[in-house]
C-alpha positions in Angstrom: -12.7 11.5 -24.0 -10.6 11.3 -20.8 -8.4 14.0 -19.5 -5.5 13.3 -17.1 -3.7 15.8 -14.9 -0.6 14.8 -13.0 1.0 16.5 -10.0 3.6 15.8 -7.4 6.9 15.7 -9.3 10.0 17.5 -8.2 13.6 17.2 -7.0 14.5 14.8 -4.2 17.7 13.4 -2.8 18.6 9.7 -3.2 16.7 7.6 -0.7 13.9 10.1 -0.5 10.2 9.8 -1.3 7.7 11.4 -3.6 4.0 10.8 -4.3 2.6 11.4 -7.7 -1.1 12.0 -8.3 -3.2 11.7 -11.5 -6.7 13.0 -11.6 -9.0 11.7 -14.4 -12.0 13.6 -15.7 -14.4 13.2 -18.6 -15.5 9.7 -19.6 -14.0 8.1 -16.5 -16.7 5.4 -16.5 -14.9 3.9 -19.5 -11.5 3.5 -17.8 -10.5 -0.1 -17.0 -6.9 0.4 -16.2 -4.6 3.2 -15.2 -0.9 3.4 -14.7 2.4 5.3 -14.7 5.1 5.3 -17.4 8.4 7.1 -17.4 10.8 8.3 -20.0 14.4 9.2 -19.3 16.5 11.3 -21.7 17.5 9.2 -24.7 15.4 6.2 -23.5 12.1 4.7 -24.5 9.0 5.2 -22.5 8.6 2.3 -20.1 5.9 1.0 -17.8 6.4 1.7 -14.1 3.2 0.4 -12.6 -0.4 -0.2 -13.5 -3.6 -0.9 -11.7 -6.9 -2.3 -13.0 -10.4 -1.2 -12.0 -10.5 -4.3 -9.9 -7.3 -3.4 -8.1 -4.9 -5.8 -9.7 -1.4 -4.3 -9.9 1.6 -4.8 -12.0 5.1 -3.3 -11.5 8.4 -3.0 -13.4 11.0 -5.2 -11.8 13.2 -2.1 -11.2 10.6 -0.6 -8.8 9.2 -3.6 -7.0 9.3 -3.1 -3.3 10.0 0.6 -3.6 6.9 2.0 -5.5 3.3 1.5 -4.7 0.4 2.3 -7.1 -3.1 2.8 -5.7 -6.4 4.4 -6.9 -9.3 6.2 -5.3 -12.2 5.4 -7.5 -14.4 8.0 -5.7 -12.0 10.7 -6.7 -11.0 9.2 -10.1 -7.4 9.5 -9.0 -4.4 7.2 -9.2 -1.3 7.6 -7.0 2.2 6.5 -7.2 4.1 6.4 -3.9 7.8 6.3 -4.6 10.2 5.4 -1.8 13.9 4.8 -1.7 14.4 6.8 -4.8 17.5 6.3 -6.9 19.2 8.6 -9.4 18.1 6.1 -12.1 14.5 6.9 -11.3 15.0 10.3 -12.8 12.6 10.7 -15.7 9.4 12.4 -16.9 6.6 10.4 -15.4 3.4 10.1 -17.5 -0.1 9.0 -16.3 -1.8 6.6 -18.6 -5.4 5.4 -18.9 -6.8 2.6 -21.0 -10.5 2.4 -21.7 -13.0 -0.3 -22.6 -12.6 0.5 -26.3 -8.9 0.0 -26.3 -8.1 3.7 -26.5 -5.2 5.1 -24.6 -4.9 8.5 -22.9 -1.8 10.3 -21.6 -1.2 13.1 -19.1 1.2 15.9 -19.9 4.0 14.4 -17.8 5.7 15.5 -14.6 9.5 15.7 -14.0 11.0 13.6 -11.2 14.7 14.3 -10.5 16.7 12.3 -8.0 19.9 14.0 -7.2 22.1 15.1 -4.3 
């Protein structure tokens, strides 16, 4: 089992920045990829960014150049640095982990609101 705890959401003005954190615990040795998804009201959950255990990253086109995903393996933590935030980035952001046995784990979600 893997447990994921997110932090760092909140309210920010357009153009501002936020950093999300996701701390993993439990069977962290089995994790081979972690990432962030988001879900806006009335929309499907979508991938924002992902990073493999080897450090390879993948981003949604809508966030490329603005968001950066990184991970600290010593702390079992993944981060999402979000810059130049737009109102359309408003959503609940979920941390995700995928393990060696193709099992998926989710955090509880953290609200990000971009509004003036």
